[in-house]
C-alpha positions in Angstrom: 0.0 0.0 0.0 1.3 3.4 -1.0 2.4 5.4 2.1 0.3 8.5 2.7 1.8 12.0 2.5 1.0 12.6 6.2 4.1 10.8 7.5 6.4 12.9 5.2 4.7 16.1 6.3 5.0 15.4 10.0 8.6 14.4 9.7 9.4 17.7 7.9 7.4 19.7 10.5 9.4 18.1 13.3 12.7 19.0 11.7 11.5 22.6 11.0 10.1 23.3 14.5 13.0 21.7 16.4 15.7 23.5 14.4 14.1 26.9 14.2 13.0 26.8 17.9 9.6 28.0 16.7 6.4 27.2 18.8 3.0 27.3 17.2 0.6 29.2 19.5 -3.2 28.9 19.9 -3.5 32.1 17.9 -2.2 30.2 14.9 0.9 32.4 14.8 4.5 31.3 15.6 6.4 32.3 18.8 9.8 32.8 17.3 11.4 34.6 20.3 14.1 31.9 20.4 14.8 31.9 16.7 17.8 33.0 14.7 15.9 36.2 13.7 15.3 37.4 17.3 18.9 36.6 18.3 20.0 38.9 15.5 17.7 41.6 16.6 18.7 41.3 20.2 22.3 42.0 19.2 21.2 45.3 17.7 20.1 47.1 20.9 20.1 50.6 19.4 17.2 50.3 16.9 14.8 47.9 15.3 16.0 46.0 12.2 13.1 45.5 9.9 14.9 42.9 7.8 15.2 40.4 10.7 11.6 40.7 11.9 10.4 40.6 8.3 12.2 37.3 7.7 10.9 35.9 11.0 7.3 36.8 10.1 7.6 35.7 6.5 9.0 32.3 7.4 5.9 31.6 9.5 4.4 30.6 6.2 6.5 27.4 6.3 4.9 26.4 9.6 1.5 27.2 8.2 2.1 24.9 5.2 3.6 22.1 7.2 0.7 22.1 9.5 -1.8 21.9 6.7 -3.5 18.5 6.9 -5.6 18.8 3.7 -3.5 16.4 1.6 -2.5 13.9 4.3 -4.5 11.2 2.5 -2.7 11.8 -0.8 0.2 9.7 -2.0 3.0 10.3 -4.5 1.8 7.7 -7.0 -1.8 8.9 -7.4 -1.6 12.6 -6.5 1.7 13.9 -7.9 0.2 17.2 -9.3 -1.5 18.1 -6.0 1.6 17.3 -3.9 3.8 19.3 -6.4 1.6 22.3 -5.8 2.2 21.9 -2.0 5.9 21.8 -2.6 5.7 24.8 -4.8 4.3 26.9 -2.0 7.4 26.1 0.2 9.7 26.7 -2.7 8.2 30.1 -3.3 8.8 31.0 0.3 12.4 29.8 0.0 13.0 31.8 -3.1 12.0 35.0 -1.3 14.3 34.1 1.7 17.1 33.7 -0.8 16.4 37.1 -2.3 16.3 38.8 1.1 19.6 37.4 2.3 21.2 38.0 -1.1 20.0 41.6 -1.2 21.0 42.4 2.4 24.7 42.1 1.6 26.7 41.6 -1.6 29.3 39.8 0.5 27.0 37.0 1.5 27.3 34.0 -0.8 23.9 32.4 -1.0 25.1 29.4 -3.0 21.6 28.1 -3.8 21.6 28.6 -7.6 20.1 25.1 -8.0 17.0 26.1 -6.0 16.7 29.5 -7.7 16.9 27.9 -11.1 14.3 25.2 -10.3 11.9 27.8 -8.9 12.4 30.2 -11.9 12.2 27.5 -14.6 9.8 24.9 -13.1 7.8 26.3 -10.3 7.0 29.8 -11.6 4.9 29.9 -14.7 7.2 32.0 -16.9 7.2 31.8 -20.7 10.6 30.1 -20.8 12.0 26.6 -20.7 9.5 24.2 -19.3 6.3 26.3 -19.7 7.3 27.5 -23.2 7.8 23.9 -24.3 5.4 22.1 -22.0 5.1 18.5 -23.1 3.2 17.3 -20.0 6.1 15.6 -18.3 5.2 13.3 -15.4 6.1 14.6 -11.9 8.0 12.4 -9.4 9.6 13.1 -6.0 12.9 12.0 -4.5 11.0 10.3 -1.8 9.9 7.7 -4.4 13.4 6.3 -5.0 16.3 6.4 -7.4 15.9 8.1 -10.8 19.5 8.2 -11.9 18.7 6.2 -15.1 16.5 9.0 -16.4 17.2 12.4 -17.8 15.3 14.5 -15.3 14.5 18.1 -14.7 15.7 18.5 -11.1 17.8 20.8 -8.9 20.6 22.1 -11.0 22.1 25.6 -11.7 20.9 25.7 -15.3 19.0 23.7 -17.9 19.6 22.9 -21.5 17.1 22.6 -24.2 16.9 18.8 -24.6 14.5 16.0 -24.2 13.7 15.2 -20.6 12.0 12.1 -19.2 10.3 13.6 -16.1 10.3 16.3 -13.5 11.9 15.3 -10.2 11.1 17.4 -7.1 13.6 17.4 -4.2 12.3 15.7 -1.2 10.4 17.7 1.4 13.1 17.0 4.0 15.8 18.1 1.6 13.9 21.4 1.0 13.5 22.0 4.8 17.1 21.1 5.6 18.3 23.4 2.8 16.4 26.3 4.3 17.9 25.5 7.7 21.4 25.3 6.2 20.8 28.7 4.6 19.8 30.1 8.0 22.9 28.6 9.6 25.3 30.1 7.0 23.6 33.5 7.3 24.0 33.3 11.1 27.7 32.5 10.7 28.0 35.4 8.3 26.5 37.8 10.8 29.0 36.8 13.4 31.3 39.2 11.6 30.6 42.4 13.5 31.3 44.6 10.5 29.0 42.7 8.2 26.3 42.7 11.0 26.5 46.4 11.5 26.4 47.2 7.8 23.2 45.2 7.4 21.6 46.7 10.5 22.5 50.2 9.3 21.2 49.6 5.8 17.9 48.4 7.2 17.7 51.5 9.4 18.4 53.8 6.5 15.6 52.2 4.4 13.2 52.8 7.3 14.4 56.4 7.6 13.9 57.0 3.8 10.3 56.0 4.1 
């Protein structure tokens, strides 16, 4: 019997909450007072840094999505399109996090070109690549096994115009762990006091300009 999506969702939710130290409150919002974002803000005692709180609030979308039970009875074999739309929501959130961190400092190396490329060429419905030449490729997920014998559209920095066998989505756990890895690398980057102050000051200036 095909395993339901519920077990994969709950596993990813556990990873997300434990590693971000977020707590879902009865108000259906996240308490992220112990999160990376609040630790960054607490270092800047002089003023409020909108970037940090903005990221904290934006990433509550991930908790919302991972708590959504609406497709728990689905499975990869019979409901690939529906599950792909679920993954797309998380990938959209990730793409905005990538942009925020990249835009905050030219010195920070995001190193997530594979995700950016997948979102821009597969997830977003742009008139290029997949959607310009849509040949109704079947959708599969890394949770389903090994697809090394196929020419797949998957996570990669760029795509060539060639014949593909299928679209392969990264596993849900891989996506969540990639987000956590990005957080950790950004946190390490902010341990440089000069970089940290530059980002804080630039956020302060943006608020002043408004």
